[in-house]
C-alpha positions, -999 to +999 in steps of 0.1 A: -368-044+403-365-073+428-384-104+416-396-126+444-394-161+431-398-188+458-390-224+452-416-246+468-413-283+474-441-308+482-431-341+497-453-370+486-446-402+506-460-435+516-461-448+552-430-469+562-437-481+597-424-465+629-421-428+636-383-431+638-382-448+604-406-422+589-385-393+603-354-408+587-372-411+554-386-376+556-352-362+564-339-378+532-367-361+512-362-327+528-324-329+521-333-338+485-356-308+483-330-285+496-304-299+471-329-288+444-330-253+457-362-255+477-369-227+502-402-239+515-409-277+520-444-288+528-449-323+542-482-343+539-509-346+566-498-365+597-465-371+581-448-390+609-474-417+613-499-439+594-533-423+586-548-435+619-584-424+614-597-455+595-607-469+629-620-455+661-592-469+683-582-454+716-547-469+714-541-446+685-539-416+708-505-430+719-491-417+686-499-381+694-472-357+706-469-320+717-459-293+693-424-295+708-422-333+705-397-355+686-411-349+651-411-311+654-377-311+671-362-332+643-377-309+617-365-278+635-329-290+634-333-299+597-348-266+588-319-247+605-293-269+589-306-263+554-322-229+558-355-241+546-390-235+559-407-268+568-445-272+572-448-302+595-483-316+601-486-337+632-511-354+655-509-329+684-515-338+720-524-304+735-537-315+769-553-346+785-583-355+763-576-327+738-560-335+705-556-317+672-547-322+636-520-296+635-495-280+611-464-266+627-446-241+604-409-240+611-389-211+598-356-213+580-336-206+613-353-235+631-377-214+651-414-221+651-430-194+629-465-203+637-491-231+642-524-240+625-549-264+639-573-280+614-606-262+616-629-285+595-630-320+608-646-348+587-665-379+597-667-401+567-663-439+561-626-446+569-620-409+578-633-409+614-615-377+624-641-364+648-632-393+671-596-380+673-594-343+667-609-312+685-617-285+659-590-258+656-592-226+676-566-204+659-586-193+629-573-187+594-542-166+602-513-166+577-479-174+590-450-151+581-418-170+572-384-159+559-394-165+523-432-160+521-464-155+540-482-189+542-519-197+545-518-233+558-549-254+560-551-292+564-568-316+540-606-312+546-601-275+549-593-275+512-630-279+503-640-246+519-638-214+499-644-193+531-611-205+546-591-198+514-606-163+512-599-155+548-562-166+544-560-144+513-576-113+529-551-116+558-522-114+533-513-150+525-491-154+494-491-192+491-519-215+502-508-249+514-530-279+520-511-309+534-534-339+526-543-375+532-569-384+506-575-415+485-598-441+471-618-464+493-615-500+482-643-509+458-651-473+448-622-464+426-634-479+393-668-461+394-660-429+413-622-426+414-617-402+384-645-379+395-633-378+431-598-368+421-610-342+396-632-326+422-604-324+447-581-307+423-607-285+408-618-272+442-582-260+450-576-246+415-607-225+421-592-212+454-561-201+436-581-184+409-606-167+431-579-153+454-550-148+430-526-169+450-501-198+446-513-231+460-496-264+469-512-297+480-489-326+490-507-359+494-498-394+506-494-424+483-496-461+489-522-485+504-531-482+541-559-505+553-588-500+529-576-467+515-554-463+484-540-428+488-539-412+453-509-390+455-510-365+426-496-337+447-497-305+427-488-268+426-511-242+410-504-207+398-526-177+407-543-182+373-553-218+382-527-234+360-512-267+372-475-260+370-463-292+385-480-325+394-468-358+408-482-392+398-506-415+416-482-441+428-446-430+435-430-412+463-417-379+450-403-345+458-422-320+436-406-286+431-420-255+415-408-219+412-435-195+424-432-159+413-449-139+441-449-108+418-476-127+398-501-122+426-503-084+419-504-089+381-532-115+383-553-095+408-551-063+387-563-082+356-588-103+375-599-079+403-621-103+422-610-089+456-616-053+444-652-061+433-663-080+464-696-066+479-686-068+515-718-050+524-739-078+511-725-110+525-741-111+560-758-144+551-725-162+551-726-160+589-756-183+590-757-221+589-786-219+564-808-191+551-844-200+560-873-185+541-882-165+572-848-147+570-854-134+535 
């Protein structure tokens, strides 16, 4: 029997200045991951730039690039050289006045396997993403790569069980959520532990409910008034945290993911089997008013 064990790497990094400098640093981390046997390497949200959304600043649109721009071209060359899949989240310039928060999935031969555009766009203090990003229009479609079928969301998507479910129902084997989340200055002492726990718990629940592997790489370091909390982690289909990074350091986090476990878990916890697909029409509504009952 062939056992499908995929080595997944999450790259947790701080911001280090220019795009060129960041790409140099990221390349070092990808090479490090490949040297540890990684087959799939997932980078953090907006990996080549600072997290730009703390301010509504029109000059920040200058940091955007097309999906065949310098960041993706550099990662494509790197992927082919080391035969690794790279999930590269960028600030995409799609057309004049239309920008997306996008993850480009590069296959192990350097070709682009697929693209995901962030569907859920937040607008919170210091996370003013609606100013920058048009909501995605590609849906929740898994992307087939040489090593596994990936369901790739981006950051805010990680709070929505509907997205995880749709990726799972379309055949995803690993859910990935490249992330930029942290503590706002002045809130950490009172709310920090609870915020981090909620973030992790939400994604562990996605892994359990859908019987999938899941990885979430996060940024670290202080940018403006946000302290990114790192703590990148990998979760099994049973919801077990199999690997986790710390809150401060840059790190390449590797974990072996047995894709055979998906079938084992789903036959013991048959949540997908027992879904009442005939009874969920209300999920298509924004809110269920009393007149709808």
